N, C-alpha and C positions, 0 to 999 in steps of 0.2 A: 514523369516517373510514376505518380500515384495512380493513373489512369491505365498504366500498364500494368501498374500490381493489380489494381482492380479485375484486370480480364485475363490473369496469368493465375493467380495466387487463390482469387474466390470456387477455385472450384477444388482445392488445398481439404481433405478431410481435419475434425479436430485435433487427431490423435497425429496425423500429420502436418499440420501447423504447430503443434508446441513442440515435436519431434526436433523440428527446424529451427526453434527456439532455444531450445535445450541445445543442438549442435553449435550455436554462435556463441555460449556462453563464454566457455574458453579465452575465445580472443577479445571480447568485450572486458572478459577482466582484468586482460594485459593488456588494455589499452591502445588494441592493434585496430578496432572498427569501436564505431557507438552505438548507442541503443537506436538509432532512428529506422534502421531495415527491420528491424522487429516490431519494433511500433507501427511501423507504415503496415505489418503484415496483418497486426491485428486491427489497425482500420479497414484495410481492405478486403481481409474476411468476414466482417460482418461484428466479428465478436466485440469488439468494444463497442460500438452502436448498440450490442443486445445488450451488455452489461451495464451501459449508462440508459437505456430504456426506462421512463419510469413504471413501466406495468411489469418489469421483472423482479421477478420474486426472490424472497430472500435465499431460500436454500439454494435457487438457481445459481445465483450471486454467489453465495459463497463457493459453489461447486464449481465454478469458470475463473474465480482469485485463486483457489485450492490447484489449480491444473497450470493456471500462470506459475504460482508461486515454486511449480514442482519444476515447471523448464527453466526459469530463471528468476530468482528472487531481485534482482534489478529490476527486470523488464515488469515484475510485479508492480513495484515500489513506482515505477512510473506511470503505472493501468491504475493505479487506487489514486493518486495525486488527478487524474484525468478525470475519472468517474467523480469524485472527490468537487472538482470544479464544476464539472457539471452540475450534481445536487445542489453545488450552493447557489448556484446563476438559476438553477430551476425551483429551487425554494423562495430566492430574494428578488430577484432579477425582474423586472419590470417585462411586459408580454414581448417587445420588442426584442430586450436584451435576451431574451430565450430565443429567440427567431435568429437572432445573430451567432449566437453560440451553437445549436443548430447545423445553421448553415455552414459557419469555420468547421465543426467536429466533422460534417461529413464531405466535407473537402479535404481533409486529412489532416488538419492541424491537430496539434497534442497540447493539451493545456496541463497546469501544473495546479498547486493551492501552496504558497511560499507566504509562511506563517513566522519563520524564525528570523528576528531583527538580528541585524549586525550592530557594530561600534554604535552607530548613528542612528538609532530606529528610524523604518519608515515614519511619514508623517504628511498629513496634507498642510501644504503652504499654500494654497489657493486654488478656488470654486468659482466655476460659472456653471449654474445650472447644477447637471450630474457629472459636468465634466472637471475634473479634479486633478491639481500640478501635486507633485511628487515631492519630498527628499530626503532622504537617507540611504540605507541598503539593508538588503536579505543576505543571511547565510543559510547556510544547510539548503539552498536552492536548487533542488533535485532537476535532473535533466537539461544544465546546463547544455544549449547547442542543439537539443530535440525538440524540449517544450520552447511555443513559441508565441503563447499566449499563458497570463497565468493570474490566479483571483490572489491578490497581495493584501494582508492586511496594513491599516496605515491607521496613527494615531490622530486622535480627532479630540477639540474640550470634550467633545460629549460621550467619547468611547471610542472602541475598535472600529473602523470602517470598513469595509469590503471594497477593494475595487478590481475591474479588469484591465489588465496593462497588457501590450507588449512586449515580450522580453527575450525578442530575438535580435540584439545591439548586439556584436561581437565585443565591442569594444568594452560596452557596462560588466563582463561577464568575467570569472576570474575562477577558475579551477586549481590554480597553484596551493592552495591552503587543503584541499580535499587530497588527505595524505593518509588511508587510512587501509587496515587488512583486509574488510571487508565491505561489501555494497560499491566497491572501485566504481562499478561501470555507470552508477547512477550521475557522475560529473556533478555533485551535488556542494557547489562551489558557491560563491559571494555574487550578488548583481546590485548595482550603484541605479538606483532609482533620483537622482539627483536632477530635476525638473524635467521627468519624464509625465507624460499626462496619459489619464488612463478614465477609465468610467466607474463612477459611481455605484455598486451594486445595494440595495436596498439601505438600512439606513444602522446607524449605529449601533452595535449591542446585536446584531444578529449573528454576528459569524458563532457568538457562544451562547447560542439559543439551545438546548436543550429539546429532543432526544438526540441532535443532528450533531453535538459536538462531541463531548466525551464520548457519547453514545456510539457517534462510528468508528470506535477504535475496532470493531468487531470484522471492520474491512481488512484491517493491517494485519490482525492475528488468523484470518482465513487464509491469507500468504504465509502467513509463520506455520501451519496445518499444513500447506503445501511444501516449503522444505523441509517438516518433519516427514512426511510421507516421502519425499524424495530420499530421506537416510534411511530410512524402511527399506524402499526398494534396494538401494547399496547392499544393507545388511543381508536382506531374502537370496539377492544374486548372489552373494559374498560365500553365504552358507551352503546356497543350493551346488554351487561348484563345487563342493566337497562331496556331494553325493552321498552313499550309504554310510560312506564314514565321519560323516559330522555327527561330530560329539554331542551328548545330552544338553551340558554349558550351552552350546551355541545354537542350538535349536532350540531353545529357553528365550535366546536374546532375539530370535526373530519373532517369536510369538508375541515377548513382552513390549517390541519395538512396534509391532502392528498394533496392539491395544492401544498403545498409548496413544496413536493417528489415529486410530479411530474412534476415542474417545473425546481426543479436542477437535474432531469434527463435527461432532455433535454438540457437545454445550457451545461452538462458535452458529452452528444452523442455530442454535434455539436462540442464544443472543441476537441473531440478527434479526429474526421471528418476531422477537419481541421489541427490541427499540421499531423496527419497521412499521407495528403495527399503529392503524391509526389510535389517535389517544395517548400513546406511548410515553410513560412520566418518570419523576428520579428512579422508581424501582427496575423499570427496564435499562435504565442508563448504570444500577449498580451492575447488573448482570453481567451486562457488555465487559464494564470496567474488571469484575471478578471471573468473567469467560477467558478475557486475555492473559489472567495471571495464571489462569489454570494452564493456557495454552503455554506461557512461558515454561512454567514446572514441566511439563510434558517433553518441550523441546531439548529442554537441559536433560531433562533423563535418558532421552532421545539419541541422544550426540554421546553421552559415558556410555551407552549400551554401543552405540555404532562404533566408539573406540574401542572397545573391547572386542568387538566382533571381525573387527577390521584391521586391526593393530595399527602398522606402520604407515595403512593406506590413507588412513584419517590423516595423516600428516605430510604425505609427500605431494609436491609440488608438482601438477598435470594432471593430477587423480582428480575426477569430477567431484568425489565424495569431500576432499578438503576444501574445495571454493564454498561446495553448498555448506560446510562446519563452519566458515569463515562467516559467509553472507549472513546466516540466520545468527551466529553467536552476534552479529554486530546488528542486524535487523531489530532484534530484541532489547535492543538498549534504549527506548524511547525516552522523551522527556517526560520527568517527575512520578517516576514509575511510583515509589513509596507515597505519594501524595494521591494517585490514583486509588491505593489500594484503602487507605485511610479514609476516601471517599465512600467507598464499599462497605466498610466497618461502621462509619456513621450513620448510613442509611439503615443498615442492619437495626444498628442501638437505637434508632428513634421509631422504630417501627416495634407494634406489640404483635405481628405475625410470626409462628413460630419459624425458625432457620427451614426446616422440612418443607414448611407449605410456600416461602416467599417468593419464589418464583416459578410456581404452579403456572402452567399455559391456561390462558385464559380463552 
């Protein structure tokens, strides 16, 4: 199947690829299909490996994530998980582990990063060398049935340990608790790790190391920008359909939401560049967190503009804009948002540099 895709889909242009993913989004949202074919398209086209290549530039990565987010935010969520998993193994894994990761990804395997614990947190209960035995469960495990290998956080007496585990046993997966209005297609249920054998990645504490822990939030935010751009395009098309009869207020809405999307893109490109630069520190992390907040504000304002511009179409089941609106609203609700903003403020208050010069590009 994957070989056939590689032969037939690699000839797709980038525009055709994302248009096909977008055309599948309604069925995935309704539960009539999963995201495996979309992820296979990204893999076979080479876009997934391009996004995960260590030499990809921050702006190029942001652009690609935005385009995936515009097509389908749920596909974007799984893509970002795969990208993050490859990044963590590249940063903290051994040479053999990096080779294993590269080979499996090239063969079409989709990875994830599962960090949210279930009622019984995942922990290491036995170890022989780098082979660990696990207990506990994860929740919000995005991509059940699509993700086959996951980087998982596991508790140890010395701190959080990253492990790399097979997560393709259907009997361990439970999607029943994933009953949400947005991001339905991600199938982010629970996974039971009782007795699972896994490979240890790095040492305890690596997962929380900056600038790639909180600082990496720019990847999520790039997807959010893509969702905002999709809303902006819906507004543009809706108002353009009125022709010369479009009123002044409607035309203003097109300009305003387009400006919001452009500004959001620029701040995320800057944050990505600073976090991914050599020697990035807590200042770059604070910028990434602040940029995420700015993108959220832009998205919330953009949704309000779209509602006014499109009226009931923003709420009509079956309209693409209604699904995008639901997915984006839900996707913005990440863990500990107040804590992230507090971290930005503490960083600012501990520095002597004026705010106007704080994040000047180096």
